[in-house]
C-alpha positions in Angstrom: -193.6 80.4 -20.3 -192.3 76.5 -20.0 -190.6 76.7 -24.0 -191.1 78.2 -27.4 -191.8 75.9 -30.6 -190.8 77.4 -34.2 -191.7 75.1 -36.9 -189.5 76.8 -39.7 -189.1 76.8 -43.5 -191.1 79.8 -44.2 -190.2 83.1 -45.6 -191.3 86.3 -43.1 -193.2 88.4 -45.3 -195.5 91.4 -44.4 -195.0 94.2 -41.8 -193.5 94.2 -38.4 -193.6 97.1 -35.8 -190.6 97.6 -33.0 -191.1 98.2 -29.9 -189.7 100.5 -27.6 -186.4 100.1 -26.7 -186.2 98.4 -22.8 -182.6 99.4 -22.6 -183.8 102.8 -22.9 -186.9 102.8 -21.1 -185.2 101.4 -17.8 -183.3 104.1 -16.9 -186.0 106.4 -18.2 -188.3 105.2 -15.4 -185.3 105.2 -12.9 -185.0 109.0 -13.8 -188.7 109.2 -12.8 -187.7 109.4 -9.3 -185.3 112.5 -9.6 -188.8 114.3 -9.1 -192.0 114.5 -6.8 -194.3 115.5 -10.0 -195.6 112.9 -12.4 -193.6 111.8 -15.1 -195.3 109.7 -18.4 -193.4 107.3 -20.4 -194.9 106.3 -24.0 -193.8 103.4 -26.0 -192.6 101.4 -23.0 -192.2 97.4 -24.1 -194.1 94.9 -22.6 -191.1 92.8 -21.2 -190.3 91.1 -17.4 -187.7 93.6 -16.4 -189.9 96.7 -17.4 -192.7 94.6 -14.9 -189.9 94.0 -12.2 -189.1 97.8 -12.5 -192.6 98.9 -11.9 -192.6 96.6 -9.1 -189.3 98.0 -7.5 -190.3 101.2 -7.9 -194.0 101.1 -6.1 -192.1 98.5 -3.8 -189.8 102.0 -2.9 -193.1 104.1 -2.4 -193.5 105.5 -5.6 -196.9 105.8 -7.4 -196.6 103.6 -10.7 -199.8 103.9 -13.0 -199.8 101.3 -15.4 -201.9 101.9 -18.8 -204.4 99.5 -20.1 -206.2 99.0 -23.3 -205.4 101.5 -26.4 -202.9 103.0 -23.2 -201.0 99.7 -22.5 -197.8 100.7 -23.5 -197.8 103.7 -21.1 -196.6 104.5 -17.8 -196.9 107.1 -15.1 -194.6 107.0 -12.3 -194.7 109.7 -9.4 -192.5 110.0 -6.6 -193.9 112.0 -4.5 -193.3 110.2 -1.3 -190.8 107.4 -1.2 -191.6 105.5 2.6 -189.0 102.2 1.8 -186.0 103.1 0.0 -184.4 99.9 -0.1 -184.8 97.5 -3.2 -185.7 93.9 -2.1 -183.4 91.6 -3.4 -186.4 89.3 -4.8 -187.0 92.1 -7.0 -183.3 93.0 -8.3 -181.7 89.7 -8.5 -182.4 89.0 -12.4 -182.0 92.8 -13.2 -178.6 94.3 -13.2 -180.0 97.5 -14.0 -181.8 98.0 -11.0 -178.8 99.7 -9.9 -179.6 102.9 -11.7 -182.2 103.6 -9.1 -179.0 104.5 -7.0 -178.5 107.7 -9.0 -182.3 109.0 -7.3 -180.6 109.0 -3.8 -177.7 111.2 -4.6 -176.7 114.0 -1.7 -178.9 116.7 -3.3 -182.3 115.2 -2.4 -180.9 113.7 0.8 -183.3 115.9 2.7 -186.0 113.7 1.5 -184.4 110.3 1.5 -181.5 110.0 3.9 -180.3 106.6 2.7 -180.9 104.0 0.3 -179.8 100.3 -0.5 -180.2 98.2 -3.2 -179.6 94.4 -3.0 -176.6 93.2 -5.3 -178.5 91.3 -8.3 -175.1 89.2 -8.6 -171.7 89.8 -7.0 -169.6 89.3 -10.4 -172.1 91.4 -12.6 -172.1 94.5 -10.0 -168.6 94.3 -9.3 -168.4 94.7 -13.3 -170.3 97.6 -13.4 -168.7 99.3 -10.8 -165.3 98.8 -11.9 -166.2 100.1 -15.3 -167.2 103.2 -13.5 -164.0 103.5 -11.4 -166.2 103.7 -8.4 -164.9 102.1 -5.1 -166.8 98.8 -4.8 -169.6 99.4 -2.0 -173.0 98.6 -2.4 -174.8 99.5 0.3 -175.4 102.8 -0.2 -175.9 105.1 -3.1 -172.6 106.9 -2.0 -170.6 104.1 -3.9 -171.7 105.1 -7.5 -170.0 108.6 -6.9 -166.8 108.7 -9.3 -163.8 111.1 -7.6 -164.7 114.8 -7.9 -168.4 113.8 -7.1 -168.0 114.1 -3.2 -170.0 115.3 -0.7 -169.9 118.7 0.9 -171.4 117.7 4.4 -173.2 115.0 5.4 -176.9 115.1 3.6 -175.2 118.1 1.6 -175.4 118.6 -2.2 -173.0 117.1 -4.7 -170.6 119.2 -6.8 -169.6 119.0 -10.5 -166.5 118.1 -11.2 -164.3 116.6 -14.3 -164.7 112.4 -14.4 -163.0 110.9 -17.3 -164.4 107.3 -17.9 -161.6 104.8 -17.6 -163.5 102.3 -19.9 -166.9 103.6 -22.5 -169.7 102.4 -20.0 -173.5 103.1 -20.7 -174.8 102.2 -17.3 -172.0 104.2 -15.8 -172.7 106.9 -17.8 -176.5 106.9 -17.4 -175.8 106.5 -13.4 -173.7 109.8 -13.5 -175.5 111.8 -15.9 -178.8 111.3 -13.4 -176.7 112.1 -10.6 -175.2 115.5 -11.9 -178.3 117.0 -13.0 -179.2 118.2 -9.2 -175.1 118.8 -8.8 -173.9 121.8 -7.3 -172.0 123.3 -10.3 -171.1 122.3 -13.8 -170.0 118.4 -14.6 -167.8 117.4 -17.5 -168.0 113.9 -18.3 -165.2 112.7 -20.9 -164.9 109.1 -22.5 -168.8 108.4 -22.3 -170.9 106.1 -23.8 -172.6 107.5 -27.2 -175.3 105.1 -27.3 -179.0 106.2 -29.0 -180.2 105.2 -24.9 -178.0 107.5 -23.5 -179.0 110.8 -25.5 -183.1 109.3 -24.7 -182.1 109.4 -21.5 -180.8 113.0 -21.6 -183.7 113.9 -23.6 -186.0 113.1 -20.8 -184.1 115.0 -18.2 -183.9 118.3 -20.7 -187.7 118.1 -20.7 -187.8 117.8 -16.9 -185.6 121.2 -16.5 -181.6 119.8 -16.5 -179.2 121.5 -18.6 -177.3 118.8 -20.3 -175.1 119.3 -23.3 -173.7 116.7 -26.0 -175.5 113.7 -25.1 -174.6 111.4 -28.1 -170.8 112.2 -28.1 -168.1 111.4 -26.3 -168.0 114.8 -23.9 -170.9 115.2 -22.0 -171.7 118.3 -20.2 -174.2 118.7 -17.1 -174.9 122.0 -15.4 -176.8 121.3 -12.0 -180.4 122.4 -11.4 -182.0 122.8 -7.9 -185.2 120.7 -9.1 -186.6 118.7 -11.6 -190.3 118.7 -13.0 -192.6 116.2 -14.5 -192.4 115.5 -18.2 -193.9 113.8 -20.9 -191.5 111.3 -23.1 -191.7 108.7 -25.9 -189.0 106.2 -25.8 -187.2 105.5 -28.7 -187.6 102.3 -30.9 -185.3 99.1 -30.2 -182.6 99.0 -32.4 -181.9 95.2 -31.2 -185.4 94.2 -32.1 -184.8 96.0 -35.3 -181.7 94.2 -36.4 -183.2 90.9 -35.5 -186.2 91.2 -37.2 -184.0 92.3 -40.7 -181.4 89.5 -40.3 -184.0 87.1 -39.7 -185.7 88.3 -42.9 -182.5 87.7 -44.7 -182.0 84.4 -43.5 -185.5 82.9 -44.8 -185.7 84.9 -47.9 -188.5 86.9 -46.6 -189.4 90.4 -47.9 -190.6 92.1 -44.8 -191.0 95.6 -44.0 -189.5 96.4 -40.5 -191.5 99.7 -39.2 -191.5 102.3 -36.8 -187.9 102.2 -36.6 -184.9 104.5 -36.7 -182.6 103.7 -39.3 -180.5 106.4 -38.1 -179.3 103.8 -35.1 -179.0 100.6 -37.8 -176.0 102.4 -39.7 -173.6 99.9 -38.7 -176.0 96.9 -39.0 -177.1 98.1 -42.4 -173.5 98.5 -43.6 -172.4 95.1 -42.4 -175.3 93.7 -43.9 -174.7 95.3 -47.7 -171.8 94.0 -47.5 -173.4 90.1 -46.9 -175.5 90.9 -49.8 -178.5 91.7 -48.5 -181.2 93.9 -49.9 -182.4 96.8 -47.9 -184.8 99.9 -48.9 -184.2 102.6 -46.0 -187.1 105.3 -45.4 -187.6 107.9 -42.6 -189.1 105.0 -40.0 -188.9 101.8 -42.0 -186.6 99.4 -43.7 -187.6 96.6 -46.0 -185.5 93.6 -46.1 -185.6 91.7 -49.4 -184.1 88.2 -48.9 -183.6 86.8 -52.1 -180.0 87.3 -53.0 -177.6 84.7 -52.1 -175.6 85.7 -48.9 -172.0 86.4 -49.1 -169.2 85.9 -46.4 -167.9 88.8 -44.7 -166.0 89.8 -41.2 -167.6 91.4 -38.5 -165.7 93.0 -35.2 -168.3 94.1 -32.4 -167.9 97.7 -30.9 -169.4 100.9 -28.6 -171.8 102.6 -30.8 -171.8 104.0 -33.8 -170.1 100.5 -34.3 -171.7 96.6 -34.8 -173.9 96.2 -31.5 -172.3 93.3 -29.4 -176.4 92.1 -28.7 -176.5 91.4 -32.6 -173.6 89.2 -32.5 -175.3 86.3 -31.9 -177.8 87.0 -34.8 -175.1 88.0 -37.2 -173.2 84.4 -36.7 -176.2 82.8 -37.5 -176.9 84.5 -40.9 -172.8 83.8 -41.2 -173.4 80.2 -40.7 -175.7 80.5 -44.2 -173.5 82.8 -46.2 -170.9 81.4 -48.7 -167.2 81.1 -47.4 -165.8 81.7 -44.4 -166.7 85.0 -41.8 -164.5 85.8 -38.6 -166.2 87.1 -36.0 -164.5 89.0 -33.3 -166.3 89.8 -30.0 -164.7 92.7 -27.8 -167.1 94.1 -25.7 -169.3 90.8 -24.0 -167.2 89.8 -20.8 -169.4 87.0 -20.1 -167.0 84.3 -21.8 -163.9 85.4 -19.2 -166.2 84.9 -16.1 -167.7 81.5 -17.3 -164.2 80.2 -17.6 -163.2 81.8 -13.9 -166.9 79.9 -12.8 -165.8 76.7 -14.0 -162.2 77.1 -12.4 -163.6 78.0 -9.3 -166.1 75.4 -9.0 -163.8 72.1 -10.1 -161.4 71.7 -6.9 -164.5 71.7 -4.4 -166.6 69.5 -6.5 -166.7 66.0 -4.8 -169.5 64.3 -6.3 -168.8 61.6 -8.6 -171.8 62.1 -11.0 -170.3 65.9 -10.9 -167.0 64.5 -11.3 -168.0 62.3 -14.6 -169.8 64.8 -16.3 -167.6 68.1 -15.5 -165.2 67.5 -18.2 -168.2 67.2 -20.9 -169.8 70.2 -18.7 -166.8 72.2 -19.1 -166.3 71.9 -22.7 -169.7 72.9 -23.9 -168.9 76.0 -21.3 -165.9 76.7 -23.2 -167.8 76.4 -26.4 -171.2 78.4 -25.2 -168.7 81.0 -24.1 -167.1 81.3 -27.6 -170.5 80.6 -29.7 -173.1 81.7 -27.2 -176.3 79.7 -26.2 -177.9 80.3 -29.7 -175.3 78.2 -31.6 -174.5 75.4 -29.5 -177.3 73.6 -31.6 -175.6 75.0 -34.6 -172.4 73.3 -33.4 -174.2 70.0 -32.9 -173.0 70.3 -29.2 -175.1 69.9 -26.2 -178.2 67.8 -28.1 -179.3 65.3 -26.2 -179.4 61.7 -27.8 -177.0 58.5 -28.4 -173.5 58.5 -27.1 -170.9 58.3 -29.5 -167.9 57.1 -28.4 -165.7 57.3 -31.2 -166.2 61.0 -32.7 -164.1 64.0 -32.6 -164.9 66.8 -30.8 -162.9 70.2 -31.4 -159.4 71.3 -28.4 -161.1 74.5 -27.3 -158.9 74.0 -24.1 -155.6 72.7 -24.5 -154.0 73.7 -21.0 -152.5 71.8 -18.6 -155.0 72.3 -15.9 -157.8 71.4 -18.0 -156.3 68.1 -19.3 -155.7 67.1 -15.5 -159.3 67.8 -14.5 -160.5 66.2 -17.4 -158.5 62.7 -16.9 -159.5 62.7 -13.6 -163.5 63.0 -14.6 -162.6 60.5 -17.2 -160.7 57.9 -14.6 -163.4 58.5 -11.9 -166.4 57.6 -15.0 -164.8 54.8 -16.1 -167.0 51.6 -16.7 -170.4 53.7 -16.0 -172.6 53.2 -19.4 -174.8 55.8 -18.5 -175.5 58.9 -21.3 -173.2 61.6 -21.0 -175.2 64.9 -18.8 -175.6 68.0 -21.0 -176.0 71.7 -19.9 -179.6 73.2 -20.9 
């Protein structure tokens, strides 16, 4: 798909059914590697990361049966034999969640697989994930993902249970160690865990496979290790981000939309915030009706870990805030890419020698910083990054007053002086 063309101006009316949560399906697919018996997963969403994970597991030697027809949202995974415990870079480079398969190759099952290697999809993103889990920064074997306390008694031996305290709340880190601890020797206690519904859904699958996990969905999780897990059938929870996106879209367009097949308990923070905005909703057991025929009011919003307002809904809420009467302040407390973008640009600037790159550097850096603050979906709303006629004497927001940035901007303008070509714009 090269592009998506949207012709707006119409309210959203009718009923939409929510698909399964991708962020819950991915760890559940990885958990299927913990047993040599078939694991059947239902309500699997049809998105690219799911297809990538299917190819990844199949490349490792697992049998992955895809559903067809009415069962196209079902997949059966059987890891009876794993002939190639190495994840190709070509498969995992676009998906940071590929690190979840490392939970499979804990020493508890080293008799079946002696080693495992997963190429890093992104050195920076992987470094952030590992540091959030407090683990050593080594990407070439599964032991790098085991926190202090989870040590090996001998080469190829089982993990030993321990008490683990996360320095920061991390969803993927909680899921990684949750899978590893199910086959550890003894009891593992994890504190300051992520409380997202996706973590509780993974624990529900593991318990159905024979694990002994208590406290999933709270900040403290206790896992008593077992010798072996068996197959199970599990249905993935609805996608709360997809449901929240449709709810906000209906409110934005002034529509009347019934969001069916969702879990309103997972949408509490979103619905409470929209109530402050004046959005009228009717909540039932498995659906939310949105009636967007009321004027929108401004309300401040802070992203937080669950059960707070999800960071993945920040972009949608900011679009809603542009149509509300008054001023809304949005504070992002979770998303780390803003600082990453600045560091990447700082690292690139001194090494660029191209005149064309120097001419466009100031504009690209300005847009990169704007993107880090607003996100790519709001560049159009801000009037930035839009191709068209160059305007020489228009005012731009000063997003970067630091001296080093002014120096690079002056250098870029000096090199580009006298060139009447249009400025290059980021996609």
